[in-house]
N, C-alpha and C positions, 0 to 999 in steps of 0.2 A: 272240703277245706280242712287242712291239717291244723292242729293246735299251734304249730310253729308259725302259721300265717296270721294269727290273731295279734293285732297291734292295738293295745288300749281298748277304748270303747266300753260297751256293756256286754255282760255275759248273763245268760239265763240258763238255769239248770232245772229241768223237769224230772224230778226224782220219781221213778216208777217202781212198782212192786217187783217187776221182773227186769225191766230195761230202763235205762236213763238216757236222755238226750241232752246235749249241750248246744246252745245256739249263741252266736256272736253277732253283735251289731258294731261295725267299725265306727271309730270316733269321727272319721271324716265323712260319715254318711254312707249311703248305698244300702242295698237290700240286706237283710239278715241272712246268715247261712249257718248250717249245722257244722259243728266241729267234729272232725275225726281224730280221736286221741289214739294214735297207733298202738300204744302199749296196752290199752284197755279195751278198745273197740272190737266189735265183731268183724274181723277181716277188714274189708274195704268199706264197710257200712258205718255210718256215724251213729251207731247204737252201742251202748255200753251195758253189758249185763250188770244188774244191781247186786253185785257179789263182793264180799271182802273176806279174806282169810288172813288171820294173824297167827303166826307160829309162836309168838311170845306175847305176853301181856303188854299191849301198847295203849292201854286206856289213858295213861298219863303222858303219852308221847306228844310232843309239840312240834310245830312246823320247823322251828330253828334247831331242834335237837337231832342227833343221829337217828336215822330211820330204823325201825324194827323190821323184822322179816315179815312183809305183808304182800299179799297178792290181791289184785283188783280186777274186776270184770272178767274178760276172757282168759286171763291168767289162771283164775281159779278153775275154769273149765278144762283148760289144756293140762293142768296139773292133775286132773282126775279127782279133785277133791269133792266134787258134787256127788260122787258115788257113795260117799260116807255121810250124806246129808242127814239121814235118819239115825246116824250113830254119833252121838255127841263126842267131839274131839277131846282128847285128854288135856286137862289144864296144864299150862296156861294157854294152849292153842284155842282159837275160837273161829268158827265159821259164821259169818253174818249174812243172812239171806231172808227175803220176805219180811224185812223189818219195817217197811214204810207204814203199814197199817197200824202199828203199835206206837208210832211216834206221837207224843202229845196226848195219849189216851189216859182216861181216868177210870178207876182209881189207880194211883201210882203203885207199881209192883216191880218185882225183879225183871219180868219180861219187858216191861216198858222201858225201864232204865237201860237194859241191855240193848234194846232196839235203838234208843236215842244215842247211846254210845257208838254203836255200829254206824248209824247214819252220819254222825259227826266225823268219824274217821274216814268214811267213804268220801264225803265232801272234801276233806283235807287232801286226800290223795288225788282227787280230780284236780284240785287247785295246784298241787305240786306238779302235775303233768303239763301245766301251761308254762309258756316261756317266762322266766323270771325278769328278763330285761324290760319287758313292756306288759306288765300285768294290767288287767281291766280296771277301769276306774270305778265300776259299779257292778254289783252282782244282785240278781233277783232270783228268788226261789219260788216255787209254786207249792200250794198246800190244798188238801181237800177242804171243801167249804165247811163241812161239819166238824173239822178238827183244826180250824184256822187258829183259834186262840191257843191251843196246845202247841202247834207248830211255832207260833210267834214266841211263846215262852222258851221252847227248845232252842230257837235261833239266838235269842237273847242270852241264853246260858252258854251256848257253844260257838256262836258266831264270832266271838272275840278272837278265836284262833285263826280266822281268815283275815289276812291283812289287806282288806279292801276298803277304800274310803267311804263308799256308799253301799249299804246293804238294804234290800227291800224284799217284801213278801206280797204275793198276790194269790187269790183263790183260783183254783183250776177252772171252774166253769166260766168265770169272767175272762180268764186268759184264753180259753179255747174259743169262746164266742168272738172276742176281738181278733184273735189270730185267724179266724175264718171269715172275717170281714163283716160280721153282724154288728148293727149299731147298738149303742147303749140304750137301755130301756126295753130290749127285746125279751120276749118269753121264749125260752129255748129248752127243748128236751135234750139233755146230754145223756147219750147212751155210751157208758164207759165200760167196755168189755176188756178188762185187764187180765193179768196173769192169774191172780188169785181170787178175784171177785167179779161179779157182774152187777153194775150199779146203774139205775135209771134215776135221773134227777131232773125235775122240772124247776127251772130257776128263772128269776127275773134279773137281768143284768142291770146293775145300778147305773144311774145316769138317765139320759133321755130328757124329755120335756120337763123343765122345771127342776132338774137335778144336776148336780155336778157330774162332770165326766168321770168315769172310773179311773183310778190311779192306784198303783201299788202302794203298800204301806211302808214308809221308811222306818228302818230299825237302826240305821246309822247314817249320819250325814256329815260330810267333810271330816270324816275320821272320828266324830263324836257319837258315842252310843246314846240312843234314846231310851235306855232301859227304864228310866223312871217315868217315862211318858205313859199315860193311860189313854192313848189315842183311841178314838172310836173305830171299831173294827169294821171297815167298809168292805163288805163282801156281798156277793150275789145273794139275793133273797130266795131261799129254798121254799117253793110252793108245795112240792111233794117229792118224796124220795122213797125208793125201795131197792133192796139189794139182796144178794145171796152169795154165800161163800163158794161159788162155783165160777171158775175162770178158765183162761186159756190153758193153764197147766192141766186142768182136769180133762179138757178136750184132747190134749196131747196124750194123756194116759189112756183114754178111750181108743185113740188111733193106734197106739202101740199094742194094746191088748188085742185089738182087731187084727193087726198084722201078724201077731204071734199068739194065736189062740191056744196053742198047746202049753204055754208057759203058765206056771202057778207061782204064787207068792209075789213079792215086790219086783217090779220091772227094773232092769238096769237103767241108770240115769242116761246112758248113751242112747238107749232106745227111745226114751222120752224126748231127747233133743232131736233125734232123727224124725220122730213123729211131728215135732214142731216145724221142721224144715218142710215136710210134706204139706202141712197145713198152710204154711206161708206160700209155697209154690202154687197150691190150689186156689189161692186168693186171686191169681191172675191167669192160671192155665187150667185146662180141662183134665190134665193128667200130670202126675208128678212121680219122680223116681229118686230114691236116695240109697246110698250104700250103708249097710249096717254090719258091725262086727258082732257075730253071733256068740252065744254063750260058750261054744267050744273053740272060739278063736277064728273061725272062718268068716269070710265076708260074703254077705248075701245082699241082693237088691230088693228093696221094698218098692212096689208100684201100687199107686192108688188113683182112682178116678174121682173127679169132683162129685159125680152122681152118687158114688158109693159113700163118700164122706158125708154127704147131705143125708143119705138114708141112715147112716150111723148116728148122726146128731139127732135126727128125728126119733130114732128108737131109744136113745138115751134120755129123751125128754127135754132137750135143750130149748127147743122152740116153745114147748109148754111152759118151761120156766120163765122165758121172756114174756110170754103172754100174761102170766100171773103177776109179774113185776109191773107190767104196763097197766094192768087193771088197778093195782094199788095206787099208782101215781095218778091215774085218771080219777079215782075216787077222791083223792086229796085235792085235785084241781077243781072238781065240781064244788067242793066245800068253799073254795075261794071264788066261785063264780066264773071259772075258766073252763073252756072246752078244748080238748086236744086238737081239734080240727082248726082252731084259730091260732095255733102257735106260729110264731115268726119263723121258726126253723127247727129241725131236728139235727143234732150234732153228734155223729158217731166218732168216738175216739177209742184208741187201743187197737192192738193188732188183730184181735178176733173180729172186730167190726168191719174189717176189710173183706170178710168172706161174702161171696155173692148171696148165700143163703140168708145172711143177716140183712143185707141191703134189700132183698125181696120182701123179707118180713116187715121191714120199716115201710116200704112202699104200700104193702097190703094193709097194714094196720093203721097207717097215717096217710091215707090218700090225699093228695093236694098240698101236703105240708112240704115245703122245700127242704131238701137234704143237703147240708153243707159237708160233703165228704171229701173235699179236695186234699186235705192235709190231716189225716187221722192220727199220724204219729208226730207231727211237728206243730200243729196248731197251738198247743198249750205253750210251748217254748217261744214261738214267734209272738204270740199274744202277750206273753210276759215281758218281752222286750218292748213291745209297743206301749205297755202300761208303766214302764219303768221311768221314773224321773230322770231326765238327761240334761245335757248342757243347754238345751233350748228352753227349759222351764226356768223362768226367772225367779219365781216365788209362788206362794199360795195365798189366796185371799184370807184375811183375818175377819172380814165381814161379808155377808152375802148381800144380794140385791133382789127385790121382788117387784112385780108389776101389778097394779091395781086393776080389778075387773069387776063387772056387775054380775052378781049371782042372781039369775032369774028366779030360782026356787026360793031362796032366802029373801029376795027383794032387798038386797043389801050389797054394799061394796065389800069385796074380799081381796086377799093378796095371793098372787101366784108366784112362788119362788122361781127366779131365773138361775141364780147361782148361789150355792151354799158356801159358808166358810169352809176353807180347805180346798176350794177349786184351784187347780194350778193354772197359771197364765204364762204366755199367751195361749189361747185356745186354738186347737187345730181345725175345728169345723164349727160352723155357726149353730146356735141353738134356735130352732124355729118354733114360732108360736102363731097359730091361726086365730084371727079375731072376726067376730060377726056383730052386726048392729043389734041392739036390743029393741029398737022401735022402727016402725016404718018411716021412710023419708028422713032418716037420721043423717045429718050432713057430715059428721065427723066423729072420731073416737078420741077421747082424752088419753094422753100419754102421761101417766102418773107413776113415778118410781119411788121406792123407799129402800133405805138401807136396813138389812136385818141385823139387829143387835146381837151381841155375843150370846152364845148359848153353851150348854154343857158339853157339846161335842168338840169345841175348840180347845185343845190341850197343848198344841205346839204352834208357836208363831215364829216365822222366819224373819229375821232382821238382817239385812245386808248379806243374805245367804247363810246366816248362822241360825240354828234352832235355839229358841229360848223356851224353856218349859214353864207352863203355868202351874203354880203350886196350889192355887185356890180355885174353887169352882166359880165359874162366871155366872152372872145373873140370868134369869130366864130371858128367852128371846123376845125382842120388841121391834116395832117398826119405827124407824126414824126418818122424817121427811128428807127427800133428796134435795141437795142444796140448790139445784137449778130447776126451773120449770120449762116446759116445751109447748110449742103450738100444737093444736089438735091435728090429728091425722085425717085428711079428707077421705070420705067414703065414696065409692062409685055410686052414681045415681040409681042404678038398678039393684043395689044391694037390698036384700030382704031380711027381716028379723030371723035370726038363727042360721043364716046362710054365711059360710066362710067367705069373707070379702077381702081381708088383708092378711098378708104373710109378713110377719116381723122376724128378721134374722139378726140375733144378737151375737156379738163376739167380743173377746177381750184382746187388745192389741199388745204389742211388745212394750208399750209405755204404760200398761195397766189401765187403759181407758176403755170404757164400754162404748162400742160402736153398734149402730143400728142401720140395717138395710130394709126398706119398705117396698113391698110389691103388691099389686092388685091381683087377686085371684079370679077376677071376672073378665079378664082380657087375654084369652088364650090359655092353653093347657098348662104352661109352665109359669104363668104370671107375667105381669108387665111391671117393670121397675118404675116406682114413683119418685123415690128420693135416693140420692147418692148416699154413701156412708155418712151417717150423722154421728158426731162425737158427743156422747151424752155426759162426758166428764169422767174423772178418775174414780177408781175403786180403792177400797182399803183392804 
């Protein structure tokens, strides 16, 4: 899909260290698709090299001012400017590459400020490449989970230069999980093998039973910046993480050195790009061939078999590196009482994760754990679109709701949160709760709800679609009785203490009412419906 085909709707930009992808969700609905920006993309592929070259100082350049001489994406490669990557250009010219990892970093230094300036300029040029007559209504960007706060500050500082009514941010593990179809609440091992780093992160995706569904964090709404908001940073919880500064580019250099063993000193950038093409071909084919311009100007063909590539990576210690990273993550997981064999899924992302050698390594080290590898390059962008507030979201709850239950250990009533403040409505899928009797021959279960009072996490309240910022801290959370009472829920006669007997499915409607569907779990595999949707009343 070309950028010229994008008509309004939502746009997601997955900014990568080496490559960037842009996904679009039409305002009229339909499936999301990747955008091919012809001026910047890699040939016919919807992949944009994360590169920017400015011939003049354009740090103060604005969207509405005359453009300075800048090259973006494949334009930088075609101009041969990567050949001087290790040779700083003469001021005021500047080459921006591999800047993602420094965005939002602490402490602040010249390198971080330069990276953030380059990232902002890169986003501006991508925005400029889109059709001006029908710009997207909303833009969502993705950020590493461990640098989320820094990315948020960066966008608040530079996002004002992008004239989009709604601007949002979501963490990459959550976006990748949702984009791969994994449910909220999942424990996922994200294996991110990017261009500059190899990162393994065991994360728990926010949401699931008793928690609000994940949603991207709004930085601008209806054209109003939320810069003063101290919104709670709702990101995936990192259980364990390990990484190394070895990525796909290092693999490319190993391949190039293997193909030209007689060469000494730094390898030409054209050779490293040719090695990358070999690597990408060998992700799907047993043998690959590319043409390379030699040092003397002649053209030669490089041929490489997949078996030879795998031997090379083994010799260079790449699998040993992955094993060490996995051991570190497993150690962190054990401290949290988790075992890697019980993970919901493993999620490979990044181009290097497409190599069959990596897939076999995952299968051998994590047997029985499902591998969601359907969209290693697009899952983050598609997930970001799915998490972006859109026209179907009416508002967010300012108060949560909880269900009372009997805690057998404490021998006391406790409260189980159903939805927290900040939950967008209407909900797309029901929140399911399984209930069991506490005593033998128990005839019914009480249905007692309470409203969760305001707490410190609620900083932004939407009134008629407009955000209002709370300047004062709210009081500590409290449970307020639900205004209505409900008849008991009958239990099947054969229900035993501790045995799941009823399935409660809660949802929030377009009118902001809490609905409940009740099913018996003791009549068939999928349950037998006992009650039609019950309207439990409005939420606040």
